[in-house]
N, C-alpha and C positions, 0 to 999 in steps of 0.2 A: 122520299126521305127514309133513311135507314132501311133500305131494301134488304131482305134476307139474301144470303148467298144462294146462288142457283144450285139446288141439290134436289134430286128426285125423291121426295118423300111426301107423304100425305099431309094435308093441312092439319089433321088431328095431331100430328107429331110435334107441331110447333105451338099448340094451344097452351095457355097457362095451366100450371098444375100446382098442387099443394106444395110440392117441393120448392117451387119458386117463392111462394109466400113464406115458407119456413126459413129458407136461406136468407131472403131479403130482410126478414124481421130480426133474426138472431145474429147475423154477421156483425152489424154495428153495435150490438148490445154488449157492453163491457161488464158483464156479470160472470162470476166464477162459481163453479159447482164444487162443493166439498163433500165427497161421498160419505165421510165419517160423521158428518153433521146431520142431526135430525131434520133441520130445516133446509138441508141441501145447499143453500147459498152460504158461501164461506163467511166466517166471522173471525178469521185469524187476524191477529195483529201483525204489524209490519215486520217485527223482529222474531216472530215465531216461525222457525225454519222446519219444525217437525210436523207441520200441517201440509196436507196435500189438496190443492185446489187447481182446477183447470177451467178455462173459459168455455162457455156453452158451445161456441162455434167449433172448438176442438173436438167435442163429443160428437158433433154432427159430421165432421170431415170424412170419416171412413165411408159413410153412406153416399156422400157426393162424389167420392172417388170412383164409385161404380159407373159414373158417366164415361169412364175411360173406354167402355165397351160400346158407346153410342157411335153410330156411323157418321153422324154429323160432326163429331169431333175428329174422326179419322181423316177427313178430307184435308185437314190442315197440315198433314204430313207431306202432302203433294206439293213439290216445288219450293219448299223452304227447309233450311237446315236447323233453324233455331230450336224447334221442338226436339230434334234428335240430340242436340247439345244438352237440353234440359234433361232428357231421359238418361243420357250418359252420366250427368252430374248426380242425379237422384240414385242411380244404380251404384255409383261409386260410394256415395254416402251410406247407403244401406249395407253394402258388402263390407266396407271398412268398419262401420259401426258394429256389425254382427261379429266380425273377427275380434275386435277389441272387447266386445262384450264377453266373449268366451275366454280370451287370454288375460284380460285385465279387470274389467268391471262391467256388470250388467247394465250400468247406467249409460254406457257408450251408445247402445242402440237407440235409447230414448233421445239422447242429445242429437244423434244422427238424423232421427226423424224430424226433430225440431228444425233442421236446416232445409228440409224439403217440403214443409207444410204449405208454403205459398203455391208450389207447383201442384200440390194435391187438388187444389180447387180449380185449376185451369180447365180440365175436361168439362166440368159443369158449365163454367162461364162461356167456353167456346161453343158448347151445345146450344145455349140460349141466345148468344149474341146475334143481333140482327133480326130477331123474331119478336112476336108479341109476348113471349115468355120473359124476355129481358125487360120489357116495359112493366110487366107485372112485378118482376123482381125489384125494380127500382121504386115502384109505388110502396111496396112493403119495406123496402130499405128506408124510405122516408119515415114510415111509422116506427121502425126500429130506432132511428136516430132521435126522433121525438121522445120515445120512451126512455132512451138512455140519458138524454139531457135532462128529462124530467126527474129521473131517479137521482142523479148526482146533484141536480139543482135543488131538489127538495131536501137532500141531505145537507147541502150547504146552508140553506135558509134555516132549517130546524136547528142545526148546530150553532149557527150564529145567534139565533133568538134565545135558545135554551141556555147557552153558556156565555153569552155576551161577546162572542168572537169565535174564530176558528182555532181549535185547540192545539193543532200541531205547529206551534210557533208561527201562527198567521196563515196556516194552510189547513185545508180540510183534513180531518182525522180519518184514518182508515177504519171503517166499520163502527165508528162511534155511535152513529145514528141509525143508518140502514145497513143491513148485511149485503154480502155479495160484492163488496168493494175490495179490490186487491190490485197490487202494482200501480196504485194511484199516483205514486211519485214520478213515474216515468212513462210506462207503456199505455196506460189508459188515456192520458192526455194526447199522446200521439195518435191513438186510434180515433178519438173524438175529432181531432184536427183533420185527419184525412177523410174520415167519413163525411164530415161537414163539407169539406172541399169538393168531394165527388158529387155530393148533393147539389152544391152550388153550380157545378159544371153542367149538370143535367138541366137545371133551371135556366141558366144563361143560354143554353142551346135550344131552349123552348121544347125540350123533350118531357119535362115534368110540369104538368099543368096545375100550378098553385099560385096564389096571389103574392104580389111582392111584399105586402105588409106581413103576411103569414111567414114568408121566408125570412124577412127581417127579424121577426120575433124569434124564430128558431136560431138564427145567427147570434142574436143578442143573448139568448140563453146559453149557447155554446161558449161565447166569449166570457160570460160570467163564470161558468164552470171551469174553463181553462185558467182563469185568473185565480179561482179558489184552489185549484190543484197546484198552482205555482210551479208549472213546468215551463222553463224557458224555451225548450225545444218545441213543445206542443204549441205554445203561443206563437213562436216565430214562424213555424211552418203554416199555421192557420192564417196569420196576417199576410205572409208572403204569397201564399196560394190565392187568397182572396184578391189582393191587389193585382196579381198577374192575370187572374181570370177577368177582372174588370178591364184591364188594359187590353186584353186580347179581343175584346168586343168592340172597341172604339179607338180609332186613331187620334181623335181629339182628346180622349181621356188619357191616352199614352203621353201626349204632349203635356197635359195638365199635371200628370203624375211626375213627369220628369222635372218640370220647373218647381212644382210643389215640394218634391223630394229634395231638390237642391237647396231651396230656401230653408226647409225644415232641418236638413243636415247641417247647414251653416249655423243656424240658431242653436242646434244641439251642441256643436263643437264649442261655440263661444261660451255657453253656460254649463259645460260638462261638469266641472267641479261642484258647482252649486246644486246641480241635479243629483249627483251621486251622494252628496252630504244629506240632502233631503230624503233620498231613498233609504240610506243607511239608518236614519233616525226613525223610519216608519215602522209600525207594528205589523205591516202587511208583508207576508213571506216573499211574495213575488218581487216586491221592490227591494227587499234585502238581498235577494239572490242577484238581481241586476247590479246593485251597488257593489257586491263582492267581486265583480269582474275586474275592478280596478286594483284589487289587492295584488301584491307581488306574487307571481307564480300561479295566479288563478285566472289569467286572461283566457286560457283555453279550458277552464274547468278541470285542470289536471289531466286532460286528454293526452298531451304531449308525453308526459311521464308514463301514462298507462301504455301508450304505443311502444315506447322504448322497452319497457319491461316485457311486453308481449312478444316483441321481436326476438328477445333472448330465448323464449320457448321455441320459436320457429327454428332458430339456428342450432338448438339442441338436437332436433331431429327434422331437418328440412324436408325429407321425403314424405313423412306421414304427419308431421306436426304433433299435436296433442292427441291425435287419434280419436277425436270426438269426445274427449273428456275435458273438464274444466282445466285450463292451462296452469292453474296454481296447484295442481296435485304434486305430491312430493317426488314422484318419479323424475321430475325435470330438474332436480337438484335443489340444494338449499339456497335461500336468498332470493328466489324468483317469486314475487308476489304479483300475479297477473291474472285475476279472474276474468278480465275482458279488456280489450284495447279500446272499447267503446267506439270502434270504427269498423264498419262491416267488412270493408275490403281488406284491412289488416287482419281482422279476425278470421277471414276465410283461409288465409295462408297458415295462421297459427293453429286453427282447429282442424283443417282439412289437409294440410301439407301442400307440397308444391303442385301436384296434379290437380287436386280439388280446388286449390286457390286459383290456379290459372283458368280452370273451367268456370268458376264463379265470376272471375274477372271478365271473361269473354261474354258470359250471360249479361253481366251488368253493362258492358260496353254496347251490346246489342240493344238493350233496353233504352239506354241514353240515346243511341242513334234512332231507335224507333220513336221515342218521344219527340225528338227534333223533327222527324219526318211527319208526324201527326200534326205538329204545330204549323209547319211551313206549307203543307200541301193545300193549295188553293181549292182544288176540286173537292178535297175532303171537307174543307170548311163549308162548302156549299151544300153538300148532301149528308154529311155525317159530322156536324159541328161538335157534337158531344165528344167524339174521339179526339179532336184537336184539343179540347179543353181538358180531357183526361190526360193528354200528353203534357199539358202544363203542370198538372198536379204530380204526375209521375216524375217530371224533371226536378221539381222541388224535393220530392222524396229521395231520389237518387243522389242529388248533389248536397242537400242539407242534412236530412235525417240520417242517411247512411254514413255520414262523416261525423255525426255527433253521438250516435247510439248504435245499437245492433237490431233495428226493428224487423229486418227481414227474417230473423229466426225467432221471433216472438209470436206464439200462437194467437194472441188476441188481435194482432195486426195482420197476420198472414193472409186471411181471406181478402182484405182490401188490396193487398199487393197482388194477389192472384187475379183480381178483377182488372187491375191496370195492366198487368202482363198480358192477359187475354185480349185487352183492347189493342195492344201493340201487334199481336199475332193476327187478329181479325183485320186490322188496318192494312197489314202487309199483304194479306190475301186479297183485299179489295184492290190494292195497287197492282198486284200481278194480273188480276182479271181485267183491270182497266187498260193494261198495255196490250192485251191480246186482240 
């Protein structure tokens, strides 16, 4: 089970290290550092744009980029072109960002770096993949997930008890109780969703030795927090990933889910109006947001309009797009209000131009193909089941999240994406070696 790739290195090189514990704990921890704050953890309100806060994992990322010099990482360049494509995309982002930082705004290089953060973590993950170090990383990943859910869960409970409800119109208020909470309307729920899904994948593959009751408690806490954060995308991806992970483990469960889903869907359609009316009258923010989907023009949460406006920016300069600056800057003409398309694939062309957009699209297509191969590979399911289940989670991310939001360029989510990308590359290496 989970044999390491054959490489001539000493056993000591693959033993767990403090770096694995640090990465495992802090990657799923959705707390933000504010350097100007005496307490370090941010206390900025949602609408305060003059505050500077970064996720803890972003502070750590330059140190883990040093694994690019590790020989165990270098072996993945042999026989595969995917990593070369990633390197080309990263170099393009950095060069274009640097040029636009000189010619237009220093912010361009920061936004360019935002696009490559998921790939910054790949050398570390590929270095530990298939060794005891990876198991140590996942054990501390579990601790980090528990700490994260505990932090946001405690904030939810305290706010509910102290104020008689959740203060942000039925949703948890940002930093009202505990500090360090930031981007809780969108990106924190996404990070919680996928961190929990990856943890479930490790448990279902029997790679993580914890009791079912304990895992059920963790999932219950995660679900409560996601409901309190009132993010439709975070809740959707968590539920979809969980259902698919269960289905991947049992053909009988797949059949039960199919018939159960058909019956539930029929009942939902029959009673749709009554359900929406009840949700709209509720004081709970999540239910209000679901009910609002039936409003005229809100079926896609305004994404269709955002995409149309963003495409205008692309056609203003198809070759270079916005040059890694927010697409709503004045240089693109009056009347274009397009801070984001809220779609990762459209945003790639808008922010990066034609060449960068095509490179990102090629990377995304390779990841989708890789996730499919991880799911369908029978031999992989026998010896490396966790990779197959990681493929399930990655597919949900690429198909759902990337079409609803822009999570691949969000620092708080980037390490989780880097982990799934590394799994795709590692699985491709295993397949190549199996064919020899």
